[in-house]
C-alpha positions in Angstrom: -57.0 37.2 184.5 -57.2 38.9 180.5 -59.2 42.0 179.6 -62.3 40.4 178.3 -62.5 38.2 181.6 -62.2 41.3 184.0 -64.6 43.9 182.1 -67.3 40.8 182.0 -66.8 40.8 186.0 -67.3 44.5 186.3 -70.6 44.7 184.1 -71.6 41.7 186.2 -70.9 43.5 189.5 -72.8 46.3 188.3 -69.6 48.5 187.8 -71.6 51.3 185.6 -69.0 53.9 185.0 -65.8 52.3 183.2 -62.7 54.4 182.7 -60.4 52.2 180.0 -57.2 53.4 179.2 -56.0 52.8 175.7 -55.4 54.7 172.5 -56.6 51.6 170.1 -60.0 53.3 169.8 -61.2 51.0 166.9 -59.6 47.7 168.5 -61.1 48.6 171.6 -64.8 49.4 170.4 -64.7 46.3 168.4 -63.8 43.9 171.2 -66.2 45.8 173.6 -69.2 44.7 170.7 -67.8 41.3 170.9 -68.3 40.8 174.5 -71.6 42.5 174.8 -73.1 40.8 171.6 -72.1 37.6 173.0 -73.2 38.1 176.6 -75.5 40.8 177.2 -76.7 41.7 174.1 -77.1 45.3 174.4 -77.2 48.6 172.3 -74.2 50.3 171.7 -73.9 54.1 171.4 -70.2 55.4 170.7 -69.8 59.1 171.2 -66.8 61.5 170.0 -66.6 65.3 170.4 -66.9 66.0 166.6 -69.4 63.6 165.0 -71.5 63.3 168.3 -73.5 59.9 168.7 -72.9 57.0 166.2 -73.6 53.5 165.6 -77.3 53.8 165.9 -79.2 55.7 163.1 -81.8 57.6 164.8 -79.2 59.4 166.8 -76.7 60.0 164.3 -74.5 63.1 165.0 -76.7 64.0 168.2 -74.2 66.0 170.5 -71.7 67.2 168.3 -69.5 69.2 170.1 -71.2 69.4 173.0 -70.2 67.0 176.3 -72.7 68.1 178.3 -75.6 67.2 176.1 -74.0 63.9 175.4 -74.3 63.2 179.2 -77.9 64.7 178.9 -78.9 62.2 176.2 -77.6 59.1 178.4 -80.4 60.6 180.5 -83.3 60.8 178.1 -83.4 57.0 177.2 -85.3 55.9 180.3 -86.0 52.5 178.8 -85.5 49.2 180.4 -83.4 48.0 177.3 -79.6 47.7 178.5 -77.2 50.1 176.8 -73.3 50.9 177.2 -72.3 54.5 175.9 -68.4 54.7 174.9 -67.5 58.4 175.2 -64.3 58.7 173.5 -61.6 61.1 175.0 -64.1 62.3 177.2 -61.3 62.6 179.9 -60.6 66.3 178.1 -64.0 67.2 179.8 -64.2 65.8 183.3 -62.6 68.6 185.2 -65.7 70.9 184.5 -67.8 70.8 187.7 -71.0 70.6 185.6 -69.4 67.3 184.0 -68.8 65.8 187.5 -72.3 66.9 188.8 -74.0 65.4 185.7 -71.6 62.2 186.0 -72.7 61.7 189.3 -76.2 62.5 188.7 -76.9 59.6 185.9 -75.1 56.7 187.7 -78.4 56.1 189.1 -80.3 56.2 186.0 -77.5 53.7 184.7 -78.1 51.6 187.8 -82.2 51.3 186.9 -81.4 50.9 183.5 -78.8 48.3 183.8 -77.0 50.6 181.0 -72.8 51.7 181.3 -70.8 54.2 180.4 -67.1 53.8 179.2 -64.8 56.7 178.7 -62.0 55.6 176.4 -58.7 57.8 177.0 -55.4 57.2 175.9 -54.1 58.3 179.4 -55.5 58.8 182.9 -57.1 61.4 184.1 -59.5 61.6 186.4 -60.4 64.6 189.0 -60.8 63.6 192.6 -64.3 64.1 192.8 -64.9 60.9 190.6 -62.2 58.6 191.9 -64.4 56.5 193.9 -67.1 56.6 191.2 -65.1 55.4 188.1 -63.4 51.8 187.8 -60.1 52.0 185.9 -58.9 49.5 183.5 -56.1 48.9 181.3 -56.7 47.5 177.2 -53.9 45.9 176.9 -51.8 46.0 173.5 -52.7 42.9 170.9 -51.2 39.3 172.8 -49.4 37.2 170.4 -52.3 35.5 169.5 -54.2 38.8 168.0 -50.9 39.4 166.3 -50.8 36.2 164.5 -54.7 36.5 163.7 -53.9 40.0 162.2 -50.8 38.7 159.8 -52.4 35.7 158.3 -55.6 38.6 157.8 -53.8 40.7 156.2 -51.8 38.4 154.2 -54.6 37.1 153.2 -55.8 39.7 152.0 -53.1 40.7 149.9 -52.5 37.5 148.1 -48.9 37.5 149.8 -47.3 33.9 150.1 -45.1 35.5 153.1 -42.0 32.8 153.2 -41.0 35.1 156.7 -41.1 32.6 159.8 -44.3 34.0 161.4 -43.3 33.2 165.2 -40.3 35.3 164.6 -42.7 38.2 162.6 -45.1 37.8 165.7 -42.5 38.4 168.6 -41.1 40.9 166.7 -44.4 43.1 166.4 -44.9 42.8 170.3 -45.4 46.2 171.7 -47.0 47.6 168.8 -51.0 48.4 168.0 -53.0 46.9 165.5 -53.4 49.9 163.2 -49.3 50.2 163.7 -48.9 46.8 162.4 -51.2 47.2 159.3 -49.3 50.4 158.6 -45.6 48.2 158.9 -46.9 45.5 157.1 -47.9 47.5 153.9 -45.1 49.6 153.9 -42.7 46.4 154.5 -44.6 44.5 151.6 -45.0 46.7 149.0 -41.2 48.1 149.1 -40.3 44.1 148.4 -37.3 44.0 151.1 -35.3 41.0 151.8 -36.2 38.8 155.0 -33.3 41.0 156.8 -34.2 44.0 155.7 -38.0 43.2 157.2 -36.8 42.6 160.5 -34.4 45.2 160.8 -37.3 48.0 159.5 -39.4 46.3 162.1 -36.6 47.1 164.9 -36.0 50.5 163.9 -39.5 51.2 164.1 -39.8 49.5 167.9 -36.6 51.4 168.7 -38.8 55.0 167.4 -41.8 53.8 169.5 -39.9 52.9 172.7 -37.6 56.0 172.7 -40.9 58.2 172.7 -41.5 56.9 176.3 -38.6 58.8 177.2 -37.7 56.1 180.1 -36.1 53.3 177.8 -33.7 53.3 175.0 -33.5 50.6 172.4 -30.2 49.0 171.7 -28.7 47.3 168.6 -26.0 44.6 169.6 -23.5 42.7 167.7 -21.5 41.1 170.6 -21.3 37.2 171.4 -20.8 35.5 174.1 -17.8 34.3 172.4 -16.4 38.2 172.1 -15.8 37.6 176.1 -13.0 36.3 177.5 -13.3 34.0 181.0 -16.6 34.0 182.5 -17.3 30.4 182.0 -19.7 29.6 184.3 -21.8 32.5 183.7 -21.6 32.0 180.0 -22.7 28.4 180.3 -25.6 29.4 182.5 -26.9 31.6 180.0 -26.5 29.3 177.3 -28.5 26.7 179.2 -31.4 29.2 178.8 -31.3 30.7 175.6 -34.2 28.7 174.2 -36.1 29.6 178.0 -38.7 31.4 176.2 -39.5 29.3 173.4 -42.9 27.3 172.8 -41.4 24.7 173.6 -39.8 25.2 177.1 -43.2 26.8 177.7 -44.5 23.0 176.8 -42.2 21.2 178.7 -43.2 23.4 182.0 -39.9 25.5 182.7 -41.0 28.7 184.0 -39.5 31.8 182.5 -36.6 33.0 183.7 -36.4 36.4 186.0 -32.7 37.6 185.4 -29.4 38.3 187.1 -27.7 40.6 188.9 -24.0 41.2 187.8 -21.8 42.8 190.7 -18.0 43.6 190.0 -15.8 46.2 189.7 -15.8 48.4 186.4 -14.7 47.2 183.6 -14.8 43.0 183.8 -17.7 42.6 181.5 -21.0 43.7 182.9 -22.2 45.6 180.4 -21.3 44.1 177.7 -22.9 40.5 179.1 -26.1 42.2 178.8 -25.2 43.2 175.2 -24.3 39.8 174.3 -27.1 37.9 175.7 -29.7 40.2 173.7 -27.5 38.8 170.5 -27.5 35.1 171.6 -31.1 34.8 172.7 -32.5 36.8 169.3 -34.4 39.4 171.7 -34.7 43.0 171.8 -32.4 44.9 174.3 -34.3 47.7 176.7 -31.6 49.6 178.8 -33.1 51.5 181.4 -31.4 54.8 182.7 -32.4 54.5 186.2 -31.7 58.6 187.0 -34.5 58.7 184.4 -37.0 57.4 186.6 -36.4 60.1 189.4 -38.0 63.6 189.1 -39.1 66.2 191.4 -42.8 65.9 190.8 -44.6 64.1 193.7 -45.6 60.9 192.5 -43.7 61.3 189.0 -41.4 58.8 190.0 -43.7 56.0 191.0 -45.7 56.5 187.8 -42.6 56.5 185.9 -41.5 53.1 187.7 -45.1 51.9 186.3 -44.7 52.9 183.2 -41.1 51.6 182.5 -42.8 47.8 183.7 -45.5 48.2 181.4 -43.5 49.0 178.4 -41.0 46.3 179.5 -44.0 43.7 179.1 -45.7 45.0 176.0 -42.0 44.3 174.1 -41.9 41.0 175.5 -39.8 39.0 175.0 -36.9 41.1 175.7 -33.4 41.9 177.9 -34.2 44.7 180.5 -30.7 46.3 180.7 -30.0 48.0 184.0 -27.2 50.0 184.3 -25.4 50.6 187.7 -28.4 49.9 189.7 -26.4 50.6 192.8 -26.5 54.7 192.0 -30.3 54.7 192.3 -30.7 52.4 195.2 -28.5 51.9 198.8 -28.7 50.7 201.8 -27.3 54.2 202.8 -30.6 56.2 200.8 -31.5 59.1 203.0 -34.9 60.3 203.9 -34.5 63.6 202.4 -37.0 62.5 199.6 -39.9 61.7 201.6 -40.1 58.2 200.8 -39.7 58.5 197.3 -36.9 56.2 196.4 -38.1 53.4 198.9 -41.6 53.4 197.0 -40.0 53.4 193.7 -37.6 50.2 195.3 -41.1 48.5 196.7 -42.5 48.3 193.4 -39.9 47.7 191.3 -39.2 44.4 194.0 -42.5 43.4 193.6 -42.3 43.3 189.9 -39.2 41.5 190.2 -40.8 38.8 192.5 -43.9 38.3 190.7 -43.8 38.6 187.2 -44.2 36.0 185.1 -44.0 37.9 181.4 -41.0 37.2 178.9 -38.7 40.3 180.2 -35.3 39.0 181.6 -33.6 41.8 183.8 -30.0 42.1 183.5 -28.8 44.1 186.3 -25.2 45.5 186.9 -23.4 47.0 190.1 -20.3 48.0 190.9 -20.4 49.1 194.4 -22.7 45.7 195.5 -22.0 46.2 199.2 -24.0 49.4 199.6 -27.1 47.6 197.9 -29.8 47.0 200.1 -30.4 43.4 201.6 -33.9 43.2 200.1 -32.5 43.3 196.4 -30.3 41.0 197.1 -32.8 38.4 198.8 -33.4 35.2 196.8 -36.2 35.2 194.2 -35.8 38.8 192.9 -33.3 37.4 190.6 -32.7 33.4 189.6 -28.5 33.9 190.1 -26.2 37.0 191.1 -22.7 36.6 189.9 -19.5 37.8 190.9 -17.3 38.9 188.0 -14.3 39.3 189.8 -10.7 40.3 188.0 -9.6 38.2 184.4 -7.2 35.3 186.1 -4.1 34.7 183.6 -5.9 32.2 181.5 -9.0 35.1 180.9 -6.3 37.5 180.6 -4.7 35.0 177.6 -8.2 35.0 176.2 -8.6 38.8 176.1 -5.6 39.4 174.6 -6.5 37.0 171.9 -9.8 38.7 171.3 -8.8 42.0 171.3 -5.5 41.5 168.8 -8.1 40.1 166.8 -10.2 42.7 166.3 -7.5 45.1 165.1 -4.7 42.8 163.7 -7.0 39.6 162.4 -4.0 37.9 160.5 -1.2 39.3 162.5 -2.6 38.6 166.2 -0.2 35.4 166.9 3.3 38.0 166.7 2.5 39.2 169.8 3.5 37.8 172.9 0.1 37.4 174.9 1.2 35.1 177.7 4.3 37.6 178.7 1.5 40.5 178.2 -1.3 38.6 180.3 1.7 38.0 183.3 2.2 41.3 183.3 -1.4 42.7 183.7 -2.5 40.9 187.0 -5.2 42.9 188.7 -6.2 44.7 185.0 -9.3 44.5 184.1 -10.6 43.6 180.7 -11.5 47.2 179.7 -8.3 48.4 181.2 -6.5 45.9 178.7 -8.5 46.8 175.9 -7.2 50.4 176.2 -3.4 49.3 176.9 -3.6 47.8 173.3 -5.2 51.6 171.8 -2.8 53.5 173.7 -0.1 51.7 172.2 -1.4 51.7 169.1 -1.5 55.4 169.6 1.7 56.0 170.3 3.4 53.3 167.5 0.7 55.0 165.1 2.4 58.7 165.9 5.9 57.3 165.0 4.7 56.0 161.9 4.8 52.8 162.5 3.4 48.8 163.7 2.8 48.0 167.1 4.5 45.7 168.3 4.4 43.8 172.1 6.8 46.0 173.3 4.7 48.9 172.9 2.4 47.5 174.7 4.3 46.4 177.6 5.5 50.3 177.9 2.2 51.5 178.6 1.7 48.8 180.8 4.7 50.0 183.0 2.8 53.4 183.1 -0.7 52.3 184.0 -2.3 52.1 187.0 -5.2 49.8 187.1 -8.4 50.6 189.1 -8.2 47.8 190.9 -5.5 49.3 193.2 -7.7 51.5 194.2 -10.6 49.3 194.8 -9.3 46.6 196.6 -11.6 46.3 199.8 -14.7 46.0 197.7 -13.2 43.5 195.9 -12.2 41.2 198.4 -15.4 41.6 200.5 -16.7 40.5 197.4 -14.7 37.5 197.1 -15.6 36.8 200.6 -19.3 36.7 199.6 -18.6 34.2 196.8 -16.6 32.0 199.6 -19.6 32.3 201.4 -22.2 31.5 198.7 -24.1 35.0 198.6 -23.0 35.4 195.0 -22.2 33.0 192.4 -18.3 33.2 190.3 -19.3 34.1 186.7 -15.3 32.5 185.9 -14.7 28.8 186.4 -11.9 29.3 188.6 -11.1 32.5 190.8 -7.7 34.7 191.2 
């Protein structure tokens, strides 16, 4: 159900006091006027603290700087003609006992005259004494159709023949308010930037917008799936879904993919996969630091998980990367937090199961054995992949990739077959570190590094897997039982 449908139902069912959460006052007021002109043909009165009442020449500037008088004015208009009163930022005054009492009193008048009071505010701030009196709904940011219509309108006004793909530009502006889109377009059009620079500027604005929330981080990614050695099954699975958020996929009848859970020890490429998906699918990457969700204030953690979900959906299509989810949710969680972790987990799981938005979740876990069973249940994620330590063929590819980065013209001089044989039970990250360490040693001696330098480092290096063999063995058992899917074509 969209906002217009929900709002019409509220008005038709005698909900006379409605609190709408939005910081887009102009667009909200326009939308409300459109609904009322089409469906109800009511008179609209708009009030703010500085200018008082507007929209009606008989009462211009009435109740300036006086919220009590603004409510008393509603009482004086006793005619049976239906009316709507939009009170902007009125949440600031609603903790005053006189305001609370006055709101309760005018409710009866509103019912008699078939009129409505709309409180417009950027945040929810309702005193408990009014919690059962006022109905709260959210005014969503503009959807794809609204953004596209606004872009066409702006380009027509500016008489600009924009050669940018409308679909891509519309998608880039998801999560922006109409006013912010207008400012951005004006700046970009008159700066005469190239197409690549235009999209880069939009992404930079989106990064700033998202990071202001202090929950999510916006990541740029230049990694391709080809930059990752091995993981053939996982990469093939992802490539088949690279156009799943397209209009063609929707018309085909495909549901949006939910996401994947990547389990395995550190250094096997889980985080790199999240970055590569963003680049491969050409959609933004948002990273959630799960620790930022939990605070010491009662009820705040639950609010922050809801806010995270809202921001992600407003920015869709996007990748939501939740790194090391096992650090926040474990089956061994104690009850010392008064159930906060369980409530946050419940909200997150419900969203995972029911979401129909273009948010693809990539969650990673090092200690998958401790994850709660509810998180591993089918339906939460499309697939759970186990990233095992690379086998011989995969190590060959990993050595090739990393050596090509540092020695693109001479990488073939290195004996990667021998190096791959010597690095059994090494992770991809550890192989990268071997090469870096060998380079440091040779650089210190003022010479070019060679295969023997890498071998020397290998002989003095203890891979992390030796300290985590129990977890690896258990995950391999899960793979054999079909609880998780192998990310690689063949196991070790």
